[in-house]
PDB file of the backbone (N, CA, C, O) and the ligand in Angstrom, with CONECT records:
HET     ZN  A 101       1
ATOM      1  N   UNK A   1     -32.713  36.403 -53.755  1.00  0.00           N
ATOM      2  CA  UNK A   1     -32.748  37.540 -52.831  1.00  0.00           C
ATOM      3  C   UNK A   1     -31.355  37.866 -52.309  1.00  0.00           C
ATOM      4  O   UNK A   1     -30.954  39.028 -52.256  1.00  0.00           O
ATOM      5  N   UNK A   2     -30.612  36.804 -51.920  1.00  0.00           N
ATOM      6  CA  UNK A   2     -29.250  37.039 -51.449  1.00  0.00           C
ATOM      7  C   UNK A   2     -28.387  37.665 -52.540  1.00  0.00           C
ATOM      8  O   UNK A   2     -27.519  38.496 -52.272  1.00  0.00           O
ATOM      9  N   UNK A   3     -28.649  37.245 -53.775  1.00  0.00           N
ATOM     10  CA  UNK A   3     -27.884  37.787 -54.894  1.00  0.00           C
ATOM     11  C   UNK A   3     -28.109  39.288 -55.017  1.00  0.00           C
ATOM     12  O   UNK A   3     -27.169  40.049 -55.249  1.00  0.00           O
ATOM     13  N   UNK A   4     -29.364  39.709 -54.859  1.00  0.00           N
ATOM     14  CA  UNK A   4     -29.668  41.132 -54.937  1.00  0.00           C
ATOM     15  C   UNK A   4     -28.927  41.914 -53.860  1.00  0.00           C
ATOM     16  O   UNK A   4     -28.427  43.011 -54.105  1.00  0.00           O
ATOM     17  N   UNK A   5     -28.864  41.331 -52.658  1.00  0.00           N
ATOM     18  CA  UNK A   5     -28.154  41.993 -51.559  1.00  0.00           C
ATOM     19  C   UNK A   5     -26.672  42.137 -51.901  1.00  0.00           C
ATOM     20  O   UNK A   5     -26.066  43.186 -51.686  1.00  0.00           O
ATOM     21  N   UNK A   6     -26.107  41.056 -52.438  1.00  0.00           N
ATOM     22  CA  UNK A   6     -24.687  41.091 -52.814  1.00  0.00           C
ATOM     23  C   UNK A   6     -24.449  42.140 -53.903  1.00  0.00           C
ATOM     24  O   UNK A   6     -23.505  42.927 -53.832  1.00  0.00           O
ATOM     25  N   UNK A   7     -25.323  42.134 -54.909  1.00  0.00           N
ATOM     26  CA  UNK A   7     -25.185  43.114 -55.989  1.00  0.00           C
ATOM     27  C   UNK A   7     -25.316  44.527 -55.447  1.00  0.00           C
ATOM     28  O   UNK A   7     -24.610  45.440 -55.876  1.00  0.00           O
ATOM     29  N   UNK A   8     -26.229  44.694 -54.497  1.00  0.00           N
ATOM     30  CA  UNK A   8     -26.440  45.994 -53.898  1.00  0.00           C
ATOM     31  C   UNK A   8     -25.154  46.506 -53.234  1.00  0.00           C
ATOM     32  O   UNK A   8     -24.787  47.672 -53.377  1.00  0.00           O
ATOM     33  N   UNK A   9     -24.487  45.616 -52.511  1.00  0.00           N
ATOM     34  CA  UNK A   9     -23.267  46.038 -51.826  1.00  0.00           C
ATOM     35  C   UNK A   9     -22.124  46.290 -52.805  1.00  0.00           C
ATOM     36  O   UNK A   9     -21.293  47.170 -52.580  1.00  0.00           O
ATOM     37  N   UNK A  10     -22.081  45.525 -53.882  1.00  0.00           N
ATOM     38  CA  UNK A  10     -21.087  45.814 -54.923  1.00  0.00           C
ATOM     39  C   UNK A  10     -21.347  47.199 -55.517  1.00  0.00           C
ATOM     40  O   UNK A  10     -20.424  47.978 -55.756  1.00  0.00           O
ATOM     41  N   UNK A  11     -22.628  47.480 -55.746  1.00  0.00           N
ATOM     42  CA  UNK A  11     -22.995  48.795 -56.264  1.00  0.00           C
ATOM     43  C   UNK A  11     -22.615  49.900 -55.303  1.00  0.00           C
ATOM     44  O   UNK A  11     -22.094  50.941 -55.702  1.00  0.00           O
ATOM     45  N   UNK A  12     -22.885  49.657 -54.017  1.00  0.00           N
ATOM     46  CA  UNK A  12     -22.558  50.652 -52.998  1.00  0.00           C
ATOM     47  C   UNK A  12     -21.052  50.910 -52.937  1.00  0.00           C
ATOM     48  O   UNK A  12     -20.618  52.058 -52.834  1.00  0.00           O
ATOM     49  N   UNK A  13     -20.261  49.840 -52.999  1.00  0.00           N
ATOM     50  CA  UNK A  13     -18.816  49.999 -52.901  1.00  0.00           C
ATOM     51  C   UNK A  13     -18.276  50.753 -54.113  1.00  0.00           C
ATOM     52  O   UNK A  13     -17.436  51.642 -53.972  1.00  0.00           O
ATOM     53  N   UNK A  14     -18.756  50.398 -55.297  1.00  0.00           N
ATOM     54  CA  UNK A  14     -18.313  51.100 -56.507  1.00  0.00           C
ATOM     55  C   UNK A  14     -18.733  52.563 -56.450  1.00  0.00           C
ATOM     56  O   UNK A  14     -17.951  53.452 -56.784  1.00  0.00           O
ATOM     57  N   UNK A  15     -19.968  52.809 -56.028  1.00  0.00           N
ATOM     58  CA  UNK A  15     -20.465  54.176 -55.923  1.00  0.00           C
ATOM     59  C   UNK A  15     -19.690  54.987 -54.905  1.00  0.00           C
ATOM     60  O   UNK A  15     -19.387  56.157 -55.137  1.00  0.00           O
ATOM     61  N   UNK A  16     -19.364  54.363 -53.767  1.00  0.00           N
ATOM     62  CA  UNK A  16     -18.639  55.072 -52.714  1.00  0.00           C
ATOM     63  C   UNK A  16     -17.243  55.452 -53.192  1.00  0.00           C
ATOM     64  O   UNK A  16     -16.784  56.570 -52.962  1.00  0.00           O
ATOM     65  N   UNK A  17     -16.574  54.520 -53.856  1.00  0.00           N
ATOM     66  CA  UNK A  17     -15.229  54.807 -54.378  1.00  0.00           C
ATOM     67  C   UNK A  17     -15.299  55.935 -55.400  1.00  0.00           C
ATOM     68  O   UNK A  17     -14.478  56.853 -55.380  1.00  0.00           O
ATOM     69  N   UNK A  18     -16.291  55.863 -56.302  1.00  0.00           N
ATOM     70  CA  UNK A  18     -16.427  56.880 -57.340  1.00  0.00           C
ATOM     71  C   UNK A  18     -16.712  58.245 -56.734  1.00  0.00           C
ATOM     72  O   UNK A  18     -16.197  59.260 -57.202  1.00  0.00           O
ATOM     73  N   UNK A  19     -17.532  58.267 -55.695  1.00  0.00           N
ATOM     74  CA  UNK A  19     -17.896  59.544 -55.078  1.00  0.00           C
ATOM     75  C   UNK A  19     -16.673  60.199 -54.438  1.00  0.00           C
ATOM     76  O   UNK A  19     -16.499  61.415 -54.518  1.00  0.00           O
ATOM     77  N   UNK A  20     -15.827  59.384 -53.801  1.00  0.00           N
ATOM     78  CA  UNK A  20     -14.598  59.894 -53.207  1.00  0.00           C
ATOM     79  C   UNK A  20     -13.729  60.523 -54.287  1.00  0.00           C
ATOM     80  O   UNK A  20     -13.044  61.517 -54.047  1.00  0.00           O
ATOM     81  N   UNK A  21     -13.764  59.934 -55.475  1.00  0.00           N
ATOM     82  CA  UNK A  21     -12.927  60.426 -56.567  1.00  0.00           C
ATOM     83  C   UNK A  21     -13.605  61.524 -57.368  1.00  0.00           C
ATOM     84  O   UNK A  21     -13.044  62.008 -58.351  1.00  0.00           O
ATOM     85  N   UNK A  22     -14.796  61.921 -56.965  1.00  0.00           N
ATOM     86  CA  UNK A  22     -15.451  63.040 -57.630  1.00  0.00           C
ATOM     87  C   UNK A  22     -16.349  62.642 -58.781  1.00  0.00           C
ATOM     88  O   UNK A  22     -16.818  63.503 -59.526  1.00  0.00           O
ATOM     89  N   UNK A  23     -16.596  61.346 -58.939  1.00  0.00           N
ATOM     90  CA  UNK A  23     -17.483  60.900 -59.997  1.00  0.00           C
ATOM     91  C   UNK A  23     -18.906  60.738 -59.464  1.00  0.00           C
ATOM     92  O   UNK A  23     -19.173  60.955 -58.282  1.00  0.00           O
ATOM     93  N   UNK A  24     -19.806  60.355 -60.359  1.00  0.00           N
ATOM     94  CA  UNK A  24     -21.202  60.201 -59.979  1.00  0.00           C
ATOM     95  C   UNK A  24     -21.417  58.922 -59.179  1.00  0.00           C
ATOM     96  O   UNK A  24     -21.062  57.829 -59.619  1.00  0.00           O
ATOM     97  N   UNK A  25     -22.007  59.079 -57.993  1.00  0.00           N
ATOM     98  CA  UNK A  25     -22.294  57.910 -57.171  1.00  0.00           C
ATOM     99  C   UNK A  25     -23.309  57.007 -57.859  1.00  0.00           C
ATOM    100  O   UNK A  25     -23.132  55.790 -57.915  1.00  0.00           O
ATOM    101  N   UNK A  26     -24.383  57.615 -58.386  1.00  0.00           N
ATOM    102  CA  UNK A  26     -25.470  56.842 -58.997  1.00  0.00           C
ATOM    103  C   UNK A  26     -24.971  56.059 -60.204  1.00  0.00           C
ATOM    104  O   UNK A  26     -25.284  54.879 -60.364  1.00  0.00           O
ATOM    105  N   UNK A  27     -24.185  56.731 -61.056  1.00  0.00           N
ATOM    106  CA  UNK A  27     -23.660  56.065 -62.255  1.00  0.00           C
ATOM    107  C   UNK A  27     -22.848  54.833 -61.881  1.00  0.00           C
ATOM    108  O   UNK A  27     -23.035  53.753 -62.443  1.00  0.00           O
ATOM    109  N   UNK A  28     -21.939  55.014 -60.920  1.00  0.00           N
ATOM    110  CA  UNK A  28     -21.056  53.899 -60.556  1.00  0.00           C
ATOM    111  C   UNK A  28     -21.763  52.863 -59.697  1.00  0.00           C
ATOM    112  O   UNK A  28     -21.374  51.696 -59.671  1.00  0.00           O
ATOM    113  N   UNK A  29     -22.805  53.297 -58.994  1.00  0.00           N
ATOM    114  CA  UNK A  29     -23.632  52.318 -58.292  1.00  0.00           C
ATOM    115  C   UNK A  29     -24.230  51.353 -59.302  1.00  0.00           C
ATOM    116  O   UNK A  29     -24.204  50.139 -59.099  1.00  0.00           O
ATOM    117  N   UNK A  30     -24.769  51.890 -60.390  1.00  0.00           N
ATOM    118  CA  UNK A  30     -25.383  51.062 -61.427  1.00  0.00           C
ATOM    119  C   UNK A  30     -24.346  50.163 -62.100  1.00  0.00           C
ATOM    120  O   UNK A  30     -24.612  48.996 -62.389  1.00  0.00           O
ATOM    121  N   UNK A  31     -23.152  50.729 -62.346  1.00  0.00           N
ATOM    122  CA  UNK A  31     -22.087  49.931 -62.963  1.00  0.00           C
ATOM    123  C   UNK A  31     -21.691  48.783 -62.037  1.00  0.00           C
ATOM    124  O   UNK A  31     -21.550  47.640 -62.473  1.00  0.00           O
ATOM    125  N   UNK A  32     -21.513  49.101 -60.752  1.00  0.00           N
ATOM    126  CA  UNK A  32     -21.143  48.068 -59.790  1.00  0.00           C
ATOM    127  C   UNK A  32     -22.240  47.031 -59.615  1.00  0.00           C
ATOM    128  O   UNK A  32     -21.975  45.855 -59.368  1.00  0.00           O
ATOM    129  N   UNK A  33     -23.483  47.494 -59.749  1.00  0.00           N
ATOM    130  CA  UNK A  33     -24.626  46.598 -59.601  1.00  0.00           C
ATOM    131  C   UNK A  33     -24.710  45.638 -60.771  1.00  0.00           C
ATOM    132  O   UNK A  33     -24.984  44.451 -60.590  1.00  0.00           O
ATOM    133  N   UNK A  34     -24.472  46.154 -61.984  1.00  0.00           N
ATOM    134  CA  UNK A  34     -24.568  45.335 -63.199  1.00  0.00           C
ATOM    135  C   UNK A  34     -23.315  44.496 -63.406  1.00  0.00           C
ATOM    136  O   UNK A  34     -23.373  43.394 -63.951  1.00  0.00           O
ATOM    137  N   UNK A  35     -22.173  45.037 -62.960  1.00  0.00           N
ATOM    138  CA  UNK A  35     -20.908  44.336 -63.146  1.00  0.00           C
ATOM    139  C   UNK A  35     -20.223  44.189 -61.787  1.00  0.00           C
ATOM    140  O   UNK A  35     -19.240  44.873 -61.504  1.00  0.00           O
ATOM    141  N   UNK A  36     -20.749  43.292 -60.950  1.00  0.00           N
ATOM    142  CA  UNK A  36     -20.169  43.133 -59.616  1.00  0.00           C
ATOM    143  C   UNK A  36     -18.692  42.812 -59.688  1.00  0.00           C
ATOM    144  O   UNK A  36     -18.240  42.115 -60.596  1.00  0.00           O
ATOM    145  N   UNK A  37     -17.959  43.314 -58.746  1.00  0.00           N
ATOM    146  CA  UNK A  37     -16.507  43.198 -58.644  1.00  0.00           C
ATOM    147  C   UNK A  37     -15.805  44.045 -59.710  1.00  0.00           C
ATOM    148  O   UNK A  37     -14.966  44.880 -59.372  1.00  0.00           O
ATOM    149  N   UNK A  38     -16.132  43.844 -60.979  1.00  0.00           N
ATOM    150  CA  UNK A  38     -15.456  44.601 -62.029  1.00  0.00           C
ATOM    151  C   UNK A  38     -15.816  46.084 -61.953  1.00  0.00           C
ATOM    152  O   UNK A  38     -14.987  46.952 -62.225  1.00  0.00           O
ATOM    153  N   UNK A  39     -17.047  46.351 -61.585  1.00  0.00           N
ATOM    154  CA  UNK A  39     -17.457  47.740 -61.444  1.00  0.00           C
ATOM    155  C   UNK A  39     -16.689  48.425 -60.332  1.00  0.00           C
ATOM    156  O   UNK A  39     -16.232  49.558 -60.481  1.00  0.00           O
ATOM    157  N   UNK A  40     -16.551  47.717 -59.201  1.00  0.00           N
ATOM    158  CA  UNK A  40     -15.793  48.264 -58.079  1.00  0.00           C
ATOM    159  C   UNK A  40     -14.330  48.438 -58.462  1.00  0.00           C
ATOM    160  O   UNK A  40     -13.705  49.450 -58.140  1.00  0.00           O
ATOM    161  N   UNK A  41     -13.793  47.438 -59.153  1.00  0.00           N
ATOM    162  CA  UNK A  41     -12.401  47.497 -59.592  1.00  0.00           C
ATOM    163  C   UNK A  41     -12.197  48.671 -60.542  1.00  0.00           C
ATOM    164  O   UNK A  41     -11.221  49.412 -60.428  1.00  0.00           O
ATOM    165  N   UNK A  42     -13.124  48.831 -61.477  1.00  0.00           N
ATOM    166  CA  UNK A  42     -13.031  49.933 -62.437  1.00  0.00           C
ATOM    167  C   UNK A  42     -13.080  51.278 -61.718  1.00  0.00           C
ATOM    168  O   UNK A  42     -12.343  52.204 -62.057  1.00  0.00           O
ATOM    169  N   UNK A  43     -13.955  51.373 -60.723  1.00  0.00           N
ATOM    170  CA  UNK A  43     -14.052  52.622 -59.960  1.00  0.00           C
ATOM    171  C   UNK A  43     -12.733  52.909 -59.244  1.00  0.00           C
ATOM    172  O   UNK A  43     -12.299  54.059 -59.171  1.00  0.00           O
ATOM    173  N   UNK A  44     -12.099  51.864 -58.717  1.00  0.00           N
ATOM    174  CA  UNK A  44     -10.829  52.035 -58.020  1.00  0.00           C
ATOM    175  C   UNK A  44      -9.730  52.486 -58.975  1.00  0.00           C
ATOM    176  O   UNK A  44      -8.836  53.243 -58.596  1.00  0.00           O
ATOM    177  N   UNK A  45      -9.807  52.010 -60.227  1.00  0.00           N
ATOM    178  CA  UNK A  45      -8.757  52.311 -61.198  1.00  0.00           C
ATOM    179  C   UNK A  45      -9.009  53.625 -61.924  1.00  0.00           C
ATOM    180  O   UNK A  45      -8.125  54.150 -62.601  1.00  0.00           O
ATOM    181  N   UNK A  46     -10.222  54.152 -61.777  1.00  0.00           N
ATOM    182  CA  UNK A  46     -10.549  55.398 -62.459  1.00  0.00           C
ATOM    183  C   UNK A  46      -9.745  56.548 -61.885  1.00  0.00           C
ATOM    184  O   UNK A  46      -9.528  56.639 -60.677  1.00  0.00           O
ATOM    185  N   UNK A  47      -9.313  57.413 -62.765  1.00  0.00           N
ATOM    186  CA  UNK A  47      -8.580  58.587 -62.310  1.00  0.00           C
ATOM    187  C   UNK A  47      -9.480  59.500 -61.495  1.00  0.00           C
ATOM    188  O   UNK A  47     -10.685  59.587 -61.729  1.00  0.00           O
ATOM    189  N   UNK A  48      -8.879  60.165 -60.551  1.00  0.00           N
ATOM    190  CA  UNK A  48      -9.611  61.139 -59.769  1.00  0.00           C
ATOM    191  C   UNK A  48      -9.962  62.329 -60.667  1.00  0.00           C
ATOM    192  O   UNK A  48      -9.075  63.054 -61.117  1.00  0.00           O
ATOM    193  N   UNK A  49     -11.249  62.525 -60.924  1.00  0.00           N
ATOM    194  CA  UNK A  49     -11.654  63.552 -61.884  1.00  0.00           C
ATOM    195  C   UNK A  49     -11.409  64.961 -61.363  1.00  0.00           C
ATOM    196  O   UNK A  49     -11.341  65.912 -62.142  1.00  0.00           O
ATOM    197  N   UNK A  50     -11.279  65.093 -60.069  1.00  0.00           N
ATOM    198  CA  UNK A  50     -11.018  66.418 -59.519  1.00  0.00           C
ATOM    199  C   UNK A  50      -9.530  66.736 -59.532  1.00  0.00           C
ATOM    200  O   UNK A  50      -9.127  67.854 -59.211  1.00  0.00           O
ATOM    201  N   UNK A  51      -8.714  65.756 -59.902  1.00  0.00           N
ATOM    202  CA  UNK A  51      -7.282  65.984 -59.953  1.00  0.00           C
ATOM    203  C   UNK A  51      -6.635  65.832 -58.599  1.00  0.00           C
ATOM    204  O   UNK A  51      -5.717  65.029 -58.431  1.00  0.00           O
ATOM    205  N   UNK A  52      -7.102  66.589 -57.637  1.00  0.00           N
ATOM    206  CA  UNK A  52      -6.568  66.493 -56.287  1.00  0.00           C
ATOM    207  C   UNK A  52      -7.726  66.420 -55.309  1.00  0.00           C
ATOM    208  O   UNK A  52      -8.842  66.847 -55.602  1.00  0.00           O
ATOM    209  N   UNK A  53      -7.436  65.875 -54.153  1.00  0.00           N
ATOM    210  CA  UNK A  53      -8.448  65.864 -53.105  1.00  0.00           C
ATOM    211  C   UNK A  53      -8.632  67.277 -52.572  1.00  0.00           C
ATOM    212  O   UNK A  53      -7.681  68.053 -52.480  1.00  0.00           O
ATOM    213  N   UNK A  54      -9.848  67.590 -52.231  1.00  0.00           N
ATOM    214  CA  UNK A  54     -10.126  68.924 -51.702  1.00  0.00           C
ATOM    215  C   UNK A  54     -10.821  68.807 -50.353  1.00  0.00           C
ATOM    216  O   UNK A  54     -11.276  67.735 -49.953  1.00  0.00           O
ATOM    217  N   UNK A  55     -10.888  69.922 -49.679  1.00  0.00           N
ATOM    218  CA  UNK A  55     -11.598  69.979 -48.396  1.00  0.00           C
ATOM    219  C   UNK A  55     -12.143  71.385 -48.231  1.00  0.00           C
ATOM    220  O   UNK A  55     -11.743  72.311 -48.937  1.00  0.00           O
ATOM    221  N   UNK A  56     -13.051  71.530 -47.300  1.00  0.00           N
ATOM    222  CA  UNK A  56     -13.651  72.835 -47.055  1.00  0.00           C
ATOM    223  C   UNK A  56     -12.919  73.534 -45.915  1.00  0.00           C
ATOM    224  O   UNK A  56     -12.604  72.924 -44.893  1.00  0.00           O
ATOM    225  N   UNK A  57     -12.656  74.819 -46.108  1.00  0.00           N
ATOM    226  CA  UNK A  57     -12.034  75.635 -45.053  1.00  0.00           C
ATOM    227  C   UNK A  57     -12.969  75.702 -43.848  1.00  0.00           C
ATOM    228  O   UNK A  57     -14.172  75.925 -43.984  1.00  0.00           O
ATOM    229  N   UNK A  58     -12.383  75.501 -42.662  1.00  0.00           N
ATOM    230  CA  UNK A  58     -13.200  75.537 -41.442  1.00  0.00           C
ATOM    231  C   UNK A  58     -13.756  76.932 -41.187  1.00  0.00           C
ATOM    232  O   UNK A  58     -14.810  77.084 -40.570  1.00  0.00           O
ATOM    233  N   UNK A  59     -13.048  77.945 -41.661  1.00  0.00           N
ATOM    234  CA  UNK A  59     -13.416  79.318 -41.348  1.00  0.00           C
ATOM    235  C   UNK A  59     -14.495  79.852 -42.283  1.00  0.00           C
ATOM    236  O   UNK A  59     -15.497  80.401 -41.826  1.00  0.00           O
ATOM    237  N   UNK A  60     -14.294  79.693 -43.592  1.00  0.00           N
ATOM    238  CA  UNK A  60     -15.191  80.343 -44.537  1.00  0.00           C
ATOM    239  C   UNK A  60     -15.886  79.353 -45.465  1.00  0.00           C
ATOM    240  O   UNK A  60     -16.753  79.739 -46.248  1.00  0.00           O
ATOM    241  N   UNK A  61     -15.510  78.082 -45.379  1.00  0.00           N
ATOM    242  CA  UNK A  61     -16.174  77.092 -46.215  1.00  0.00           C
ATOM    243  C   UNK A  61     -15.630  77.011 -47.626  1.00  0.00           C
ATOM    244  O   UNK A  61     -16.131  76.233 -48.438  1.00  0.00           O
ATOM    245  N   UNK A  62     -14.610  77.803 -47.932  1.00  0.00           N
ATOM    246  CA  UNK A  62     -14.000  77.757 -49.252  1.00  0.00           C
ATOM    247  C   UNK A  62     -13.386  76.380 -49.501  1.00  0.00           C
ATOM    248  O   UNK A  62     -12.767  75.799 -48.610  1.00  0.00           O
ATOM    249  N   UNK A  63     -13.560  75.866 -50.709  1.00  0.00           N
ATOM    250  CA  UNK A  63     -12.993  74.572 -51.055  1.00  0.00           C
ATOM    251  C   UNK A  63     -11.557  74.774 -51.520  1.00  0.00           C
ATOM    252  O   UNK A  63     -11.296  75.499 -52.480  1.00  0.00           O
ATOM    253  N   UNK A  64     -10.638  74.127 -50.829  1.00  0.00           N
ATOM    254  CA  UNK A  64      -9.217  74.286 -51.150  1.00  0.00           C
ATOM    255  C   UNK A  64      -8.596  72.908 -51.346  1.00  0.00           C
ATOM    256  O   UNK A  64      -9.065  71.926 -50.771  1.00  0.00           O
ATOM    257  N   UNK A  65      -7.529  72.833 -52.166  1.00  0.00           N
ATOM    258  CA  UNK A  65      -6.817  71.558 -52.302  1.00  0.00           C
ATOM    259  C   UNK A  65      -6.318  71.096 -50.952  1.00  0.00           C
ATOM    260  O   UNK A  65      -5.948  71.907 -50.103  1.00  0.00           O
ATOM    261  N   UNK A  66      -6.308  69.770 -50.756  1.00  0.00           N
ATOM    262  CA  UNK A  66      -6.025  69.225 -49.432  1.00  0.00           C
ATOM    263  C   UNK A  66      -4.592  69.511 -48.988  1.00  0.00           C
ATOM    264  O   UNK A  66      -4.291  69.510 -47.794  1.00  0.00           O
ATOM    265  N   UNK A  67      -3.716  69.756 -49.957  1.00  0.00           N
ATOM    266  CA  UNK A  67      -2.319  69.993 -49.601  1.00  0.00           C
ATOM    267  C   UNK A  67      -2.043  71.456 -49.288  1.00  0.00           C
ATOM    268  O   UNK A  67      -0.952  71.800 -48.833  1.00  0.00           O
ATOM    269  N   UNK A  68      -3.035  72.327 -49.530  1.00  0.00           N
ATOM    270  CA  UNK A  68      -2.864  73.733 -49.174  1.00  0.00           C
ATOM    271  C   UNK A  68      -2.890  73.891 -47.658  1.00  0.00           C
ATOM    272  O   UNK A  68      -3.741  73.314 -46.982  1.00  0.00           O
ATOM    273  N   UNK A  69      -1.952  74.678 -47.128  1.00  0.00           N
ATOM    274  CA  UNK A  69      -1.904  74.850 -45.679  1.00  0.00           C
ATOM    275  C   UNK A  69      -2.524  76.165 -45.245  1.00  0.00           C
ATOM    276  O   UNK A  69      -2.709  76.417 -44.055  1.00  0.00           O
ATOM    277  N   UNK A  70      -2.845  77.008 -46.233  1.00  0.00           N
ATOM    278  CA  UNK A  70      -3.497  78.284 -45.919  1.00  0.00           C
ATOM    279  C   UNK A  70      -4.662  78.469 -46.876  1.00  0.00           C
ATOM    280  O   UNK A  70      -4.525  78.232 -48.076  1.00  0.00           O
ATOM    281  N   UNK A  71      -5.806  78.891 -46.352  1.00  0.00           N
ATOM    282  CA  UNK A  71      -6.969  79.146 -47.187  1.00  0.00           C
ATOM    283  C   UNK A  71      -6.705  80.356 -48.076  1.00  0.00           C
ATOM    284  O   UNK A  71      -6.233  81.392 -47.606  1.00  0.00           O
ATOM    285  N   UNK A  72      -7.013  80.217 -49.361  1.00  0.00           N
ATOM    286  CA  UNK A  72      -6.733  81.302 -50.289  1.00  0.00           C
ATOM    287  C   UNK A  72      -7.737  82.437 -50.155  1.00  0.00           C
ATOM    288  O   UNK A  72      -7.466  83.558 -50.585  1.00  0.00           O
ATOM    289  N   UNK A  73      -8.880  82.162 -49.570  1.00  0.00           N
ATOM    290  CA  UNK A  73      -9.888  83.208 -49.459  1.00  0.00           C
ATOM    291  C   UNK A  73      -9.737  84.023 -48.172  1.00  0.00           C
ATOM    292  O   UNK A  73      -9.714  85.253 -48.205  1.00  0.00           O
ATOM    293  N   UNK A  74      -9.633  83.320 -47.040  1.00  0.00           N
ATOM    294  CA  UNK A  74      -9.617  84.047 -45.770  1.00  0.00           C
ATOM    295  C   UNK A  74      -8.264  83.992 -45.074  1.00  0.00           C
ATOM    296  O   UNK A  74      -8.048  84.670 -44.069  1.00  0.00           O
ATOM    297  N   UNK A  75      -7.351  83.181 -45.611  1.00  0.00           N
ATOM    298  CA  UNK A  75      -6.009  83.172 -45.049  1.00  0.00           C
ATOM    299  C   UNK A  75      -5.843  82.344 -43.791  1.00  0.00           C
ATOM    300  O   UNK A  75      -4.805  82.406 -43.134  1.00  0.00           O
ATOM    301  N   UNK A  76      -6.867  81.564 -43.453  1.00  0.00           N
ATOM    302  CA  UNK A  76      -6.790  80.759 -42.237  1.00  0.00           C
ATOM    303  C   UNK A  76      -5.759  79.649 -42.404  1.00  0.00           C
ATOM    304  O   UNK A  76      -5.663  79.028 -43.462  1.00  0.00           O
ATOM    305  N   UNK A  77      -4.989  79.408 -41.342  1.00  0.00           N
ATOM    306  CA  UNK A  77      -4.077  78.275 -41.351  1.00  0.00           C
ATOM    307  C   UNK A  77      -4.875  77.000 -41.273  1.00  0.00           C
ATOM    308  O   UNK A  77      -5.761  76.861 -40.430  1.00  0.00           O
ATOM    309  N   UNK A  78      -4.565  76.068 -42.153  1.00  0.00           N
ATOM    310  CA  UNK A  78      -5.306  74.807 -42.183  1.00  0.00           C
ATOM    311  C   UNK A  78      -4.399  73.667 -41.771  1.00  0.00           C
ATOM    312  O   UNK A  78      -3.284  73.527 -42.274  1.00  0.00           O
ATOM    313  N   UNK A  79      -4.887  72.860 -40.858  1.00  0.00           N
ATOM    314  CA  UNK A  79      -4.133  71.679 -40.454  1.00  0.00           C
ATOM    315  C   UNK A  79      -4.151  70.669 -41.591  1.00  0.00           C
ATOM    316  O   UNK A  79      -5.116  70.573 -42.349  1.00  0.00           O
ATOM    317  N   UNK A  80      -3.061  69.921 -41.688  1.00  0.00           N
ATOM    318  CA  UNK A  80      -3.046  68.868 -42.702  1.00  0.00           C
ATOM    319  C   UNK A  80      -3.977  67.752 -42.271  1.00  0.00           C
ATOM    320  O   UNK A  80      -3.816  67.173 -41.196  1.00  0.00           O
ATOM    321  N   UNK A  81      -4.962  67.452 -43.125  1.00  0.00           N
ATOM    322  CA  UNK A  81      -5.963  66.441 -42.778  1.00  0.00           C
ATOM    323  C   UNK A  81      -6.217  65.545 -43.972  1.00  0.00           C
ATOM    324  O   UNK A  81      -7.134  65.800 -44.753  1.00  0.00           O
ATOM    325  N   UNK A  82      -5.428  64.509 -44.125  1.00  0.00           N
ATOM    326  CA  UNK A  82      -5.541  63.635 -45.298  1.00  0.00           C
ATOM    327  C   UNK A  82      -6.925  63.008 -45.466  1.00  0.00           C
ATOM    328  O   UNK A  82      -7.354  62.727 -46.585  1.00  0.00           O
ATOM    329  N   UNK A  83      -7.606  62.795 -44.370  1.00  0.00           N
ATOM    330  CA  UNK A  83      -8.904  62.140 -44.479  1.00  0.00           C
ATOM    331  C   UNK A  83      -9.990  63.122 -44.886  1.00  0.00           C
ATOM    332  O   UNK A  83     -11.109  62.719 -45.203  1.00  0.00           O
ATOM    333  N   UNK A  84      -9.667  64.391 -44.878  1.00  0.00           N
ATOM    334  CA  UNK A  84     -10.616  65.407 -45.291  1.00  0.00           C
ATOM    335  C   UNK A  84     -11.431  65.867 -44.134  1.00  0.00           C
ATOM    336  O   UNK A  84     -12.294  66.731 -44.291  1.00  0.00           O
TER     337      UNK A  84
HETATM  338 ZN    ZN A 101     -11.197  80.174 -45.538  1.00  0.00          ZN2+
END
């Protein structure tokens, strides 16, 4: 039972990392679950599939690259927010 809990958390960590990078949470959850530690490590080493981090414009909801300081759709000034 404890093993299942540990595997579950490995799956969660791999899935969470993958989701941040734009990959499938479920896919990487399963990888982390089947390959504890290595799955999480692989997720960490995987390239960000979105290329760059993005965030939603506060004004119009447009998704813009995180390094953009002005929304391309509505022109709103965007504060730099690394955490998204
Ligand atoms: Zn906007």
